[in-house]
N, C-alpha and C positions, 0 to 999 in steps of 0.2 A: 046770739050775741056773746062776745069774748068777756071773760071775767075782769073785773076792775083790777087795775095795777095796784099791787101791795109792796109799796117800796121797802118795808120791813122785812119782806122775804128775801131780799138780796143781801143782807148782813147778818151773818150767823152770830149768835151770841158768844160762842166760844172765841170767835175771831176778835170781836170786841174786848173780851176779857183779856186775850193774849197780847193786845196792842195798848191796853189801858196804861201800863206802867211808863209808856215811852212817848217822847215828843218827836215830831219830824223836824230835823235840823238841816239847814242848808250849809254847805260847806264855805260858801262865801259870805262876806258880809252883805246884809240886805240892804238895799238903797230905798227903803220904803219910808212912808210918812205917817202911818197909822200907829195904833197902840196894840201891837201884836206882842209876840214873845220872842223874836228873833233879834240878834245883835245888830247894832246899826253902826255905820261909820261916824255918824254924828253924835257920838256918846259924850263929848265934852270931857269933863274932868272926872265924871262919876264913874270911875273904873270899879269901885267896890258898891256898897250900898247907896242908893239913890232916894228911894221913897217907898211907900207902901201903896198897894192898890187892892181893891176888894176882890176877895176870892169868888170865882164863878163856879157853880156846881159842875163836876166832871173834870176839872183842871186837877193837874198833878199837885199833890200836897207836899212835894219836895221843898219849896221855898215858903212854906207857911209860917208865919211868925207866931210862935206858941206863946211868947211872952204877952204880946199884944192881946192874944185870945184869952188868956189867964186874967188880964186886967179888965177887958171890956166885953168878953164873951162874944166878940165879933171876929169873923175870920178875914185875915188880910195876907197877902203875899208880899214878900220882899222883892223889889225890883232893883237889880243891881246896876243896871245900865239902861240906856234909852233902847226901848223895845219897839220893833216895827212889824209890820205884816209882811207875810211872805207870799208871792205869787206862785201857785203851783198849776202846771199844766200837764195833763194826762193824754198821751196819745195812745190810741188802741187800734192795732192792726185787725181789720176786719176782712182780710183777704180770704180766698177760698181754702187755704191750707189750715187756717184757724177753725174750720169746720170739723177737723178731724178729732175723734175722741173714742176710746174703747171702754170708757166706764160708764155704766148705767146712770141716768139722771139722778141727781141728789134729791132726796125726800124734802119737800117744803121749799125747794129752790124756786124763785119767781120765773125763771126761764129767759132765753133768748131766742132769736130767730134760728141760729145755729142748732141750739139744743132741742127746740120743738120740733124741727124737721128731721132731725137724726134719732131723736130719743135718747141721746147720749149726753154725758157731761164732756163737752167740748172744750178745746184750748180757748175759744172765745168766751166760754162761760167762765173758765178760770180766770181770764183777764178781766171780765166784768166784776167778778167777786173781788179781785185785787183793787179795781178801780173805785168801787163803792167803800171798801174799807179805808183806803187812802183818803178819798173825798171826806169820809166822816171824821177822820182824824184831823184833817186840816180845818175843817169847819169848827170842830171843837176848839182848836187853837186860835180862832178868829182869823185864820189866814184866807185868802181868796184862792179859789180852785176853778179851773175850767177843763173842758175836754175837748179833744178832736178825734173822731173815729175815721179811719182812712183805709183805703185799699189802693185801686188805681187811681182814685180821686178822693177828695174829702166827702165822706158820707154823712157826717153829722157833726155839729160844733155847739158846745154850750160855753158861752162867753164867761170869763172868770168873774166870779162874784163871792162874796162872804155871807150873802143873804139867806135867810131861813130856808127858803124853798129851793136852794140850789142843789141840795142833795137829791131831791126828789126829780128835779130836771135831769140830772145825770143818770139816775136809774132809768127813766122814761127813755132816753136816748139809746142806753145800752140794751134795754129790753125789746126794742122795736126796730133798730137798724138792721137792713139786710146785709148779709154776709156773701161775699163772692168778689171775683175779680183777682187780679195779680198786685201784690203789694209794691207801692212806690213810696217808701218811707222819706227819701230825700225831698220829694215834691211836698209831703205833709208837713215836714219839719220846716221847710222854706216858708210856707204859708204861716206856720205858727210863729216863727221868728219874727216876721213882718208885723205881727200884732203886739209884739212884747216891747215895752219902752222901759221896763225895769229888769234889773237882773232876777231870774227866776229859776225854780226847781222844775225840771222837765223829766217826766217818767215816760219811757217808751216800752209798751207792753206788746211783745210779738214773739213769734217762733224764730224770727230772723232767717227765714228761708229765701234770701235774696243776696245779690252780689254785695260783698263787703265793701267795695270802693265807693258806692253810692252812700252808704252810711258813713264812711269816713269823711266825705265832703261835708255832709250835714253836721256831723259832730264837730268839725273844725270850725264851721260857721258858728255854732251854738258857743263854743269855748271862746272864740274871738270876741263875741259880745258879752262874755262873762257869766253865762248861764251854767248851772249845775246839772247834769244829766245822769239818770239812773236808767241802765238797760235791763229790762226783766225779760229774760228768754224763757218762754213757756213751752214745754214739750209734753206730749202724752207719754205714759210710762212705756208704752209699746215702742215708741220712737227711741226712748232712752235705753232700754234693755234688749230690744230686738229679739223677743223670745220664740219667733216663728220657726216653723219646721216645714220641710217638704218643698215641692215645687210650687211657687207662687206667682201670680200676676201682680205687679206693683204699678199703681196709677198715680201720677202726679196730679195734685188737685189744682194746679194753677197752669195746665196747659201743654206740659211736655209729653211726649209720646210715652205710652206705657211700656214696660219691659217685663219679660218672664224669666225668673231665676230660681234657682234652688237656695231658699233662705239660709240653710246651714252652710252652704258653700261660701255665700258672700257675707255672712255674720261678722266674721273677724275684720274684713275690709270696711264693712259699714261702720262697725264701732270705733275703728281707728280714725276714720274720716270724721266722725262725730266728735271725737277727742280733739282732733287737729282744728276743727272749726270753733269748739269751745275755747281753745287756747288762743286762736286768732282774735276772737271776740274780746276776751279778757285783755290781750296786748293792746288791741285798739282802745278800748276804754281806759287802760291805765295811761295811755300816751296822751290822753286829754283829762287826766285826773278825774274820770268818771267811775261810776260804781257799775258793777254787773251783779244781777241777781238771778239765779237759776232756779226754775220750779218745775216740779213733777205734777202735772195737772191732777193726778189722782190723789195727791195729798191736800191736806188743810192748808189754806193760804196764810193762817196766822203765824205759825213758828218761823218761816222764811222771811216774813215781813218783819217780825219781832227781831230777828237776827240782824237784819239790815239796820233797822232803827237804833239797835244797841250799838252796832259798829260806828255808824254815823254820829251818835251821841258821844261815844268814847272819843272819836276823832275831834268833835267839836271842843270837848273839854281839854283835851291834850293841846289844842291850838290856843286856848284861853290861857293855859298855864305856861305855855312857850312865849 
């Protein structure tokens, strides 16, 4: 009998500490109705201070009213404008290429189908670690978060919710979903967009080993409907640095014929093509005012996520000042 799932094994304490100072901000105004922490277009005249609300353990202390604390010994946060909930959707690529990894499995990691079959820390394991970290952050902010895992079709869906058990549901899906097939991101994004009635923040976690044009069409649809998108490109360190030597057989994990070549002969051309693709992805994202996050799967996920959150928070503050 398999060991019971331990959701706690999917979120490293150091990642939690690295993300603790930040809030996940949407670039657009959120058209929500709840009592979350994101700016709403329905803020009335309360541009500055509006009211206090009780502090919830784990929240940022940035807006804590110390004068109220001094008088009453109770913790209250200043609310500067009407705040609303944010809907966050995480799309995770579970195609065959996400099985690739050259780093041994990490001690204490809960595991995924890709990692358990290869005994390696795969690109999908990295995507799973990012997903659970983002989901934890969203739920701590009282936002709703959902997830779609896709390849040639949708493999798993966790409907958006801010409920207490949502994080465990996300972890369960990531831990058990089967990895394989050819990625069809446009199809998955279309299905997700059909379920969104409010403007949302969408994360797409993938190695993006697929034609750019299909992604362009999907991002255009997301932008037209007012959604904010972050493209997180995850590559294994061997793919990034290409340190191979000698004559090698290269096998495509999504069905293309294998080729044989001298790794040292093709290294320069490979790295140039990788650089070109990264630049194309960056240009595509910027054309829709979306973000790109690049990750080496051998590195801890905390620092690059913290850097992304810092940039978005800085942009959010600059927009408020403007």
